[in-house]
C-alpha positions in Angstrom: 0.1 4.8 12.0 -1.6 4.6 8.5 -2.2 1.0 9.0 -3.9 1.5 12.5 -6.0 4.4 11.0 -7.1 2.1 8.1 -7.9 -0.7 10.5 -10.1 1.5 12.7 -11.4 4.2 10.4 -10.9 2.6 6.8 -8.9 5.7 5.7 -5.5 5.9 4.4 -3.9 9.4 4.5 -1.1 8.5 2.1 -2.2 8.5 -1.4 1.2 8.7 -3.4 2.5 5.5 -5.0 5.8 5.4 -2.8 3.6 5.9 0.4 1.1 3.2 -0.7 4.1 0.7 -1.3 5.5 1.6 2.1 2.1 0.8 3.7 2.1 -2.4 1.7 5.4 -3.5 3.2 3.9 -2.8 6.7 0.8 -4.7 5.8 2.7 -7.8 4.7 4.1 -8.3 8.1 0.7 -8.3 9.6 -1.4 -9.9 6.9 -4.2 -7.4 6.7 -5.6 -8.6 3.4 -8.3 -6.1 3.1 -5.9 -3.3 3.2 -3.5 -5.0 0.7 -6.4 -5.2 -1.7 -7.2 -1.6 -1.3 -3.5 -0.5 -1.7 -3.2 -2.7 -4.8 -6.3 -1.1 -6.2 -5.1 2.3 -5.6 -1.8 1.7 -7.1 -3.2 0.5 -10.2 -5.2 3.5 -10.7 -2.2 5.9 -10.2 0.8 6.8 -12.5 3.8 5.0 -11.1 7.4 5.8 -11.6 10.2 3.4 -12.4 11.4 3.5 -8.9 7.9 2.8 -7.4 7.2 0.1 -9.8 10.4 -1.7 -8.9 9.7 -1.5 -5.2 6.1 -2.8 -5.8 7.6 -5.8 -8.0 10.1 -6.4 -5.0 7.3 -7.1 -2.6 6.5 -10.7 -1.6 3.4 -12.0 -3.4 
């Protein structure tokens, strides 16, 4: 649902690092590059835990 909301409204409701990583995993399947850049920028601006960092590093490039 977050991906559809972003596509139509340019808004993401999940702002936590784990939520953004979950959205990134979904985005990767549909190759929505603008949303990928947005999520990556948001993740760089937040404090990430070890768990979130490991999940983020496990994503395909």
